[in-house]
Structures are given as structure tokens and as C-alpha cells.
C-alpha positions as CSV (number, residue, x, y, z in Angstrom):
1,M,6.4,-29.7,-15.1
2,F,3.8,-29.1,-12.3
3,I,6.1,-26.7,-10.6
4,L,6.3,-24.5,-13.7
5,S,2.6,-24.9,-14.2
6,N,1.9,-23.7,-10.6
7,F,4.3,-20.8,-11.1
8,L,2.5,-19.7,-14.2
9,V,-0.8,-19.8,-12.5
10,G,0.6,-17.8,-9.6
11,I,2.0,-15.2,-12.0
12,A,-1.3,-15.0,-13.8
13,K,-3.2,-14.4,-10.5
14,V,-0.8,-11.7,-9.3
15,L,-1.0,-10.0,-12.7
16,D,-4.8,-10.1,-12.7
17,I,-4.8,-8.5,-9.2
18,V,-2.3,-5.8,-10.2
19,L,-4.3,-5.0,-13.3
20,T,-7.6,-4.9,-11.4
21,F,-6.1,-2.6,-8.8
22,Y,-4.7,-0.3,-11.5
23,Y,-8.1,-0.3,-13.3
24,W,-9.7,1.0,-10.1
25,L,-7.0,3.6,-9.6
26,I,-7.6,4.9,-13.1
27,I,-11.4,5.1,-12.5
28,I,-11.0,6.9,-9.2
29,R,-8.6,9.4,-10.8
30,A,-11.1,10.1,-13.6
31,L,-13.9,10.5,-11.1
32,I,-11.9,12.8,-8.8
33,S,-10.9,14.9,-11.8
34,W,-14.5,15.9,-12.3
35,V,-14.8,17.7,-9.0
36,N,-11.6,19.9,-9.2
37,P,-9.6,18.2,-6.4
38,D,-7.1,19.9,-4.1
39,P,-3.7,19.3,-5.7
40,F,-2.1,19.2,-2.2
41,N,-4.2,16.4,-1.0
42,P,-2.0,13.3,-0.5
43,I,-4.6,11.0,-2.1
44,V,-4.8,13.2,-5.2
45,Q,-1.0,13.4,-5.3
46,F,-0.7,9.6,-5.0
47,L,-3.2,9.0,-7.8
48,Q,-1.4,11.5,-10.0
49,K,2.0,9.9,-9.4
50,V,0.8,6.4,-10.0
51,T,-1.4,7.0,-13.1
52,E,0.3,9.9,-14.9
53,P,3.2,7.8,-16.3
54,V,0.7,5.7,-18.2
55,L,-1.8,8.4,-19.1
56,S,0.6,11.1,-20.4
57,P,2.1,9.1,-23.3
58,I,-1.5,8.2,-24.4
59,R,-2.5,11.8,-24.3
60,R,0.4,12.7,-26.6
61,F,-0.7,10.1,-29.2
62,L,-4.4,10.9,-29.3
63,P,-5.4,12.9,-32.4
64,L,-6.6,16.4,-31.7
65,D,-10.0,15.5,-33.2
66,L,-10.7,13.1,-30.4
67,K,-9.9,15.5,-27.5
68,F,-13.3,17.4,-27.4
69,G,-12.2,19.0,-24.2
70,I,-12.7,15.6,-22.5
71,D,-9.8,13.4,-21.4
72,I,-10.3,10.0,-23.0
73,A,-6.9,8.7,-22.1
74,P,-8.4,6.9,-19.0
75,L,-10.8,5.1,-21.2
76,V,-8.0,3.9,-23.5
77,V,-6.1,2.7,-20.5
78,I,-9.1,0.9,-19.1
79,L,-9.7,-0.8,-22.4
80,A,-6.0,-1.8,-22.6
81,I,-6.3,-3.3,-19.1
82,I,-9.4,-5.3,-20.0
83,L,-7.5,-6.6,-23.1
84,L,-4.5,-7.6,-21.0
85,Q,-6.8,-9.4,-18.5
86,S,-8.7,-11.2,-21.3
87,F,-5.7,-12.1,-23.3
88,L,-2.5,-12.3,-21.2
89,V,-3.9,-13.6,-18.0
90,R,-6.0,-16.3,-19.7
91,T,-3.1,-17.2,-21.9
92,L,-0.9,-17.8,-18.9
93,V,-3.6,-19.9,-17.2
94,D,-4.2,-22.0,-20.4
95,L,-0.5,-22.5,-20.8
96,A,-0.2,-23.6,-17.2
97,S,-3.1,-26.1,-17.6
98,R,-1.4,-27.6,-20.8
99,L,1.9,-27.9,-18.9
100,A,0.2,-29.7,-16.0
101,S,-1.4,-32.4,-18.2
């Protein structure tokens, strides 16, 4: 069972790194949006392509009362990432430790 345990730990670490990377992409995109970036800049285009598939569905489901002219979809995504890191990654590590013993 130690092979499965090590595999789960590896998946948990990779998932944690991917979620952290995406967390920072969302933050950078939100910060760049405050300064009216050049839409033809390759960095801005990359951030748009990577983050928009997650942000646009959240924007559709936000009630109109919460929009205030400020985009809070990045905040919702950041909170979801923190929840996934706290719950899913820890659950995989705990499951792996129980399988190892």
C-alpha cells in the first residue's frame, strides 16, 4: 500500500503547486486590470486566456447587487482555491498517511 500512499502524496503536492500557481495568476490579473493594460500585450493575453474560463462563469452567477462596479469574481476564485488547498490537498495527504500505516 506504500506505493498508493506515495502516489497520493505526489498528487497532493502537484495539486497544491498548481492551485498556488493559479492563485497568483488570478491576483496578477486583478492587479493588472486596475491600470488599464494594453490588450495586445502577450502577458495580458496569456493572463486573459488562462483565467477567463474560470472567471466568466462566476461573473454570470453573481447577483447584480454584489457587482458595485467592482469585479469580485477574482475574490471568489481565490477563496475557492484556498478552500481546495485546505480541504482537498489535506484530505489526500491524510488519506495517504492512513494507507501507509
